[in-house]
C-alpha positions in Angstrom: -218.5 -20.4 -19.3 -222.2 -20.2 -18.6 -223.9 -21.1 -21.8 -225.5 -18.2 -23.7 -225.1 -15.9 -20.7 -227.3 -17.8 -18.3 -226.5 -17.7 -14.6 -228.7 -19.5 -12.0 -229.3 -18.7 -8.4 -226.9 -20.4 -6.1 -223.9 -20.0 -8.5 -222.8 -16.7 -7.1 -219.9 -18.2 -5.1 -217.9 -18.8 -8.3 -219.3 -16.2 -10.6 -219.7 -12.5 -11.0 -222.1 -11.3 -8.3 -223.3 -8.6 -10.5 -225.5 -11.2 -12.3 -227.4 -13.3 -9.8 -230.8 -13.7 -11.4 -233.8 -15.9 -11.6 -233.3 -19.4 -13.2 -233.5 -19.2 -17.0 -233.1 -15.5 -17.2 -230.3 -14.2 -19.5 -227.5 -11.9 -18.4 -228.1 -9.5 -21.3 -228.4 -5.9 -20.3 -230.2 -3.4 -22.5 -227.4 -0.8 -22.2 -224.7 -3.3 -23.3 -223.2 -3.2 -26.8 -222.9 -6.9 -27.7 -221.2 -6.2 -31.0 -218.5 -4.2 -29.3 -218.0 -7.0 -26.8 -217.6 -9.4 -29.7 -215.0 -7.3 -31.3 -213.1 -6.8 -28.1 -213.1 -10.6 -27.5 -211.7 -11.1 -31.0 -208.9 -8.6 -30.1 -208.2 -10.4 -26.8 -207.9 -13.7 -28.6 -205.6 -12.2 -31.2 -203.2 -10.7 -28.7 -203.2 -13.7 -26.3 -202.8 -16.0 -29.3 -199.4 -14.5 -30.1 -198.1 -15.5 -26.7 -199.9 -18.8 -26.1 -197.6 -21.0 -28.3 -194.3 -19.9 -26.8 -193.8 -22.5 -24.1 -194.9 -25.5 -26.1 -192.7 -24.3 -29.0 -189.7 -24.1 -26.8 -190.4 -27.5 -25.3 -190.5 -28.9 -28.8 -187.1 -27.3 -29.6 -185.6 -28.6 -26.4 -186.6 -32.2 -27.3 -184.5 -32.3 -30.5 -181.7 -29.8 -29.7 -178.9 -32.4 -30.2 -180.0 -33.6 -33.6 -177.8 -32.8 -36.7 -180.3 -30.5 -38.4 -181.3 -28.7 -35.2 -180.7 -25.1 -36.3 -182.6 -25.2 -39.6 -185.4 -27.4 -38.1 -185.7 -25.0 -35.1 -186.1 -22.0 -37.4 -188.8 -23.8 -39.4 -190.7 -24.8 -36.2 -190.5 -21.2 -34.9 -191.7 -19.7 -38.1 -194.6 -22.2 -38.2 -195.7 -21.9 -34.6 -194.7 -18.3 -33.7 -194.5 -16.5 -37.0 -190.9 -15.3 -36.6 -187.4 -16.7 -36.5 -185.1 -17.1 -33.5 -181.6 -15.6 -32.9 -179.1 -17.8 -34.7 -176.5 -17.4 -32.0 -178.8 -18.9 -29.4 -179.3 -21.9 -31.6 -175.9 -22.7 -33.0 -174.1 -23.5 -29.7 -176.9 -25.7 -28.3 -174.9 -28.9 -29.1 -172.1 -27.7 -26.7 -173.8 -25.8 -23.9 -177.4 -26.9 -24.3 -180.2 -24.6 -25.5 -180.5 -21.4 -23.5 -184.2 -21.7 -22.9 -184.3 -18.7 -20.5 -182.9 -16.4 -23.1 -185.1 -17.8 -25.8 -188.2 -17.5 -23.6 -187.5 -13.8 -22.9 -186.7 -13.2 -26.6 -190.0 -14.7 -27.6 -192.0 -12.7 -25.1 -190.5 -9.4 -26.4 -190.8 -10.5 -30.1 -194.5 -11.5 -29.6 -195.2 -8.2 -27.9 -193.6 -6.4 -30.8 -195.8 -8.3 -33.2 -198.8 -7.1 -31.2 -197.6 -3.5 -31.5 -197.0 -3.8 -35.2 -200.5 -5.2 -35.7 -202.1 -2.8 -33.2 -203.7 -0.5 -35.8 -205.4 -3.3 -37.7 -206.2 -5.3 -34.5 -207.8 -2.3 -32.7 -209.6 -0.5 -35.6 -212.8 -2.6 -35.4 -213.5 -1.7 -31.7 -212.1 1.8 -31.6 -215.0 3.2 -33.7 -217.7 1.9 -31.3 -216.3 3.3 -28.0 -218.8 5.2 -26.0 -216.2 7.7 -24.7 -214.2 9.3 -27.4 -212.4 12.7 -27.9 -215.6 14.4 -29.0 -217.6 13.2 -25.9 -214.7 14.2 -23.6 -214.9 17.7 -25.1 -218.6 17.8 -24.6 -218.1 17.2 -20.9 -215.8 20.3 -20.8 -212.4 18.6 -20.8 -209.6 19.0 -23.2 -207.4 16.4 -21.5 -208.0 13.3 -19.4 -204.9 12.2 -17.5 -205.3 8.7 -16.0 -203.0 7.2 -13.4 -204.0 3.6 -12.6 -202.0 1.3 -10.4 -199.1 -0.3 -12.2 -200.6 -3.8 -11.6 -201.0 -5.7 -14.9 -204.6 -6.4 -14.2 -205.4 -2.8 -15.0 -203.7 -2.8 -18.4 -207.0 -3.0 -20.3 -208.5 -0.1 -18.4 -209.3 2.3 -21.2 -210.9 0.1 -23.9 -212.3 -2.7 -21.7 -213.2 -1.3 -18.3 -213.9 2.4 -19.3 -214.8 1.8 -22.9 -212.7 4.9 -23.6 -211.1 5.2 -27.0 -207.4 5.8 -26.8 -206.8 9.2 -28.4 -204.6 12.3 -28.2 -206.7 13.8 -25.4 -206.2 10.8 -23.1 -202.9 10.0 -21.3 -202.2 7.0 -19.1 -199.3 6.9 -16.6 -199.4 4.0 -14.2 -197.7 4.0 -10.7 -197.6 1.4 -8.0 -200.7 2.0 -5.8 -201.9 4.7 -8.2 -199.5 7.0 -6.3 -198.5 9.2 -9.2 -195.7 11.7 -9.0 -197.2 15.1 -8.1 -194.3 17.2 -9.4 -194.4 15.3 -12.6 -198.1 15.8 -13.0 -197.8 19.5 -12.3 -195.3 19.6 -15.2 -197.7 17.7 -17.5 -200.6 20.0 -16.6 -198.5 23.0 -17.3 -197.4 21.6 -20.7 -201.1 21.0 -21.7 -202.2 24.4 -20.4 -199.5 26.0 -22.5 -200.6 24.1 -25.6 -204.2 25.1 -24.9 -203.3 28.8 -24.5 -201.2 28.7 -27.6 -204.2 27.4 -29.6 -202.8 23.9 -30.3 -206.0 22.2 -29.2 -208.7 22.7 -31.8 -212.1 22.7 -29.9 -210.5 22.5 -26.5 -209.5 26.1 -25.9 -212.1 26.6 -23.1 -211.9 23.1 -21.6 -210.5 21.9 -18.4 -207.9 19.3 -17.4 -209.1 16.1 -15.6 -206.9 13.9 -13.5 -208.2 10.4 -12.7 -206.6 8.1 -10.2 -207.6 4.4 -10.3 -207.0 2.1 -7.3 -208.0 -1.5 -7.3 -209.4 -4.3 -5.0 -210.4 -7.9 -5.1 -213.9 -8.9 -4.0 -213.2 -12.6 -3.8 -209.8 -12.5 -2.1 -209.3 -9.0 -0.6 -206.6 -9.9 1.9 -204.2 -11.3 -0.7 -205.2 -10.1 -4.2 -205.7 -6.4 -3.5 -203.1 -3.8 -4.2 -199.6 -5.1 -3.3 -198.3 -1.5 -2.9 -200.8 -1.0 0.0 -200.5 -4.5 1.5 -204.0 -5.4 0.1 -205.5 -2.8 2.4 -208.4 -1.5 0.4 -209.2 1.4 2.7 -205.6 2.5 2.6 -205.5 2.3 -1.2 -208.6 4.4 -1.5 -207.6 7.1 0.9 -204.0 7.4 -0.4 -205.2 7.8 -3.9 -207.7 10.5 -2.8 -205.0 12.2 -0.9 -202.7 12.2 -3.9 -205.4 13.9 -6.0 -205.8 16.5 -3.3 -202.1 17.1 -3.2 -202.0 17.7 -7.0 -204.8 20.3 -6.7 -203.0 22.0 -3.8 -199.7 22.1 -5.7 -201.2 23.8 -8.7 -203.3 26.3 -6.8 -200.3 27.2 -4.5 -198.2 27.8 -7.6 -200.7 29.4 -10.1 -203.5 30.7 -7.9 -206.9 29.6 -6.7 -209.1 28.3 -9.4 -206.2 27.0 -11.5 -206.3 23.4 -10.3 -207.7 20.7 -12.6 -210.7 18.6 -11.8 -210.0 15.3 -10.2 -211.8 12.0 -10.1 -211.3 8.9 -7.9 -212.2 5.4 -9.3 -211.9 2.0 -7.8 -211.8 -1.2 -9.9 -212.6 -4.8 -8.8 -209.9 -6.8 -10.6 -211.9 -10.0 -10.3 -214.8 -8.7 -12.4 -213.7 -5.4 -13.9 -216.7 -3.6 -12.2 -215.9 -0.1 -11.1 -216.7 2.2 -8.1 -216.9 5.8 -9.0 -216.4 8.4 -6.2 -218.3 11.6 -6.6 -216.3 14.8 -6.2 -217.8 17.9 -4.7 -217.9 21.4 -6.2 -214.2 21.8 -5.2 -213.3 18.5 -6.8 -212.8 16.9 -3.4 -212.9 13.1 -3.6 -214.7 11.5 -0.7 -213.8 7.8 -0.2 -217.3 7.1 1.2 -219.3 8.8 -1.5 -219.6 6.5 -4.5 -221.7 4.5 -7.0 -220.9 0.9 -7.9 -221.5 -0.4 -11.4 -222.0 -4.0 -10.2 -224.9 -2.9 -8.1 -226.3 -0.9 -11.0 -226.1 -3.9 -13.3 -228.1 -6.0 -10.8 -230.7 -3.2 -10.2 -231.2 -2.4 -13.9 -231.0 -5.8 -15.5 -234.3 -6.5 -17.4 -235.1 -2.8 -17.8 -235.4 -1.1 -21.2 -232.5 1.1 -22.2 -234.1 4.4 -21.3 -235.3 3.2 -17.9 -231.9 1.8 -17.1 -230.2 5.0 -18.1 -232.6 7.0 -15.9 -231.9 4.7 -13.0 -228.2 5.2 -13.3 -228.6 9.0 -13.4 -230.9 8.8 -10.3 -228.3 6.7 -8.5 -225.7 9.3 -9.1 -227.9 12.1 -7.8 -228.7 10.1 -4.6 -225.0 9.4 -4.0 -224.1 13.0 -4.8 -226.2 14.2 -1.9 -226.1 17.8 -3.0 -222.3 18.0 -3.0 -222.3 20.3 -6.0 -221.2 17.9 -8.7 -220.5 19.9 -11.9 -222.7 19.1 -14.9 -219.8 18.0 -17.2 -218.4 15.8 -14.5 -221.8 14.2 -13.8 -222.2 13.6 -17.6 -218.9 11.8 -17.7 -219.5 9.8 -14.5 -222.9 8.6 -15.8 -221.3 7.5 -19.1 -218.4 5.7 -17.3 -220.9 3.7 -15.2 -223.1 2.9 -18.3 -220.0 1.9 -20.3 -218.7 -0.4 -17.6 -221.9 -2.4 -17.8 -220.7 -3.8 -21.1 -217.5 -4.9 -19.5 -219.3 -6.6 -16.6 -221.3 -8.6 -19.2 -218.2 -9.2 -21.2 -216.6 -10.9 -18.2 -219.8 -12.9 -17.5 -220.0 -14.2 -21.1 -216.3 -14.8 -21.9 -214.7 -15.4 -18.5 -217.3 -17.2 -16.5 -218.2 -14.1 -14.6 -214.9 -13.8 -12.7 -211.4 -14.2 -14.2 -210.0 -17.6 -13.7 -206.7 -16.1 -12.7 -207.6 -13.3 -10.3 -204.0 -12.6 -9.4 -200.9 -11.7 -11.5 -200.3 -13.4 -14.8 -198.1 -10.8 -16.6 -195.6 -11.8 -19.3 -192.9 -9.2 -18.6 -192.1 -5.9 -16.8 -192.1 -2.7 -18.7 -189.8 -0.2 -17.0 -189.6 3.5 -17.9 -192.5 4.9 -19.9 -195.4 2.7 -20.8 -196.1 1.4 -24.3 -199.8 2.1 -24.6 -200.1 0.5 -28.0 -201.3 -2.9 -26.6 -204.2 -2.6 -24.1 -205.1 -5.9 -22.5 -205.3 -7.2 -18.9 -202.2 -8.8 -17.4 -199.9 -8.5 -20.4 -197.2 -6.7 -18.5 -196.5 -5.1 -15.2 -195.5 -1.4 -15.6 -192.9 0.3 -13.4 -192.8 4.0 -14.2 -189.4 5.5 -13.6 -187.0 8.2 -14.7 -184.1 6.7 -12.8 -184.0 3.2 -11.1 -183.3 4.9 -7.8 -186.5 7.0 -8.0 -188.6 4.1 -9.4 -187.2 1.4 -7.0 -190.4 0.8 -5.1 -192.3 0.1 -8.4 -189.5 -2.1 -9.7 -189.2 -4.0 -6.4 -192.9 -4.9 -6.5 -192.5 -6.1 -10.1 -189.5 -8.3 -9.3 -191.4 -9.7 -6.3 -194.3 -10.6 -8.6 -192.1 -12.2 -11.2 -190.1 -14.1 -8.6 -193.4 -16.0 -8.1 -194.4 -16.1 -11.8 -191.1 -17.0 -13.4 -188.1 -17.4 -11.2 -189.5 -20.2 -9.1 -190.1 -22.1 -12.4 -186.5 -21.5 -13.5 -187.5 -18.8 -16.1 -185.9 -15.4 -16.2 -187.6 -12.1 -15.5 -188.0 -10.3 -18.8 -187.7 -6.5 -18.4 -188.4 -4.1 -21.3 -186.7 -0.7 -20.7 -188.8 1.7 -22.8 -188.7 5.4 -23.3 -190.2 7.9 -25.7 -188.3 10.5 -27.7 -189.4 13.5 -29.8 -188.4 13.5 -33.5 -189.1 17.3 -33.4 -186.1 17.7 -31.0 -182.6 17.3 -32.5 -180.6 14.6 -30.9 -183.6 13.3 -28.9 -183.4 9.8 -30.1 -179.7 9.4 -29.4 -180.2 10.8 -25.9 -183.1 8.5 -25.2 -181.1 5.4 -26.3 -178.3 6.5 -23.9 -181.0 6.8 -21.2 -182.2 3.3 -21.9 -178.7 2.0 -21.6 -178.2 3.7 -18.2 -181.4 2.4 -16.9 -180.7 -1.1 -18.1 -177.3 -1.1 -16.4 -178.9 0.2 -13.2 -181.5 -2.5 -13.2 -178.9 -5.2 -13.7 -176.9 -3.7 -10.9 -179.8 -3.5 -8.5 -180.8 -7.1 -9.1 -177.3 -8.4 -9.6 -178.0 -11.8 -8.2 -180.8 -12.5 -10.7 -178.7 -11.0 -13.5 -175.6 -13.1 -12.8 -177.7 -16.3 -12.6 -179.2 -15.6 -16.0 -182.6 -14.9 -14.3 -182.9 -11.4 -15.6 -183.1 -10.4 -19.2 -183.4 -6.7 -20.2 -184.4 -5.5 -23.6 -184.4 -1.8 -24.6 -186.8 0.0 -26.9 -187.7 3.5 -28.0 -190.8 5.1 -29.5 -191.4 8.4 -31.2 -194.1 10.6 -29.6 -194.9 12.3 -32.8 -193.7 9.9 -35.5 -194.4 6.4 -36.6 -191.6 4.6 -34.8 -193.1 2.3 -32.2 -191.1 0.2 -29.7 -188.0 -0.3 -31.8 -185.6 -2.7 -30.0 -182.1 -1.4 -29.4 -179.1 -3.8 -29.5 -181.4 -6.7 -29.3 -181.2 -10.2 -30.7 -184.1 -9.5 -33.1 -181.7 -8.1 -35.6 -180.0 -11.5 -35.9 -183.3 -13.5 -36.2 -184.9 -14.7 -39.3 -188.2 -13.3 -40.4 
């Protein structure tokens, strides 16, 4: 890390190109919230710290697995190093068959993730209150709902709090898909549901607002040919155009069904996964998203570094106006875009100060695959790869990409691919939980069948979990080994 945020000329080859400045000048932008950055870094360390001891702990257990007091000693070590116990049945037969380290590794990944979920409220409370984009600001821009579909790539998992500085709230939904190619029919249904809630008066303060759909594609500035979007073969132009096309298809679907003028606003955003800088495309008066009309936050950071806050803010607004080129950008949309660009400056500086300007691992480094519906309780880069699916057959492309990624991350090292099958249910609907558990079982069985070779070799471990959309139940494991573990 560059000490105290300094970056000298000539260091740009290995650092964030947003901050190439004169020798001795500090990378401290007037519009950056350093206190929020500090709190987010504390959160990052807390979450990553729950996963960091897993491998070394299992190595320690492996070293004394044939000793007489192995089971009790292993539980003490796990409690001390990980904060939870291990499934007794995975320990008691180690003297015969050897310790099943693949199963233990997958168990620990899931258990540590559950710890993060259980602690999410206290972990996240310090930074939620300082977010620049919250529900009130979203309403002030004229939107009652923001529906975000990033690529399922784990590098976009911290999109809301880190990259956008957007507070997770009831007005914001995130549904990730490989290549940001969201399901149009599914989104029409989601839009219809929210419009019904709006018309029924279930959105205090949002009765006259609009719905905004955001698609987020990604690219890599340092290794574009290999670390771009896998779903598009690391072809940045294709990723951009297809995300724009999918947004246009959504608008057309809703207008063809409900009439002209019914369609939601749409916004196209690109994200550099090396640095977390964003590229915001400016829609026209009809919410058309042009791949060639955009403003980049990295350039804004360079251009406005050293300015006072008001001058920098005015420069951002002027840059948006220039790029807009009289395309008829709506005032509420312009207000949101300006705020997104301003907010992202804090993340650029965050990466400069805490990750040497560019992430040391610019590719995949996820811990597991989440299949089904995302668990948005933990928001941090590269914690899991998300494969949205209703059935395995429909979600096969997303799952296949995830399995390919983990074949490189885990299988080649002899570790299993951990897959968390997760779905939400509604406690307001009788029998919903039971049906959702049955759904988890069907999907788990289908995943094991599709990747039978991995499963039969002990290289695929599936866990199931359910969460209540309205209640307090969050990611409860179903038929898992956690019930047998000590706490």
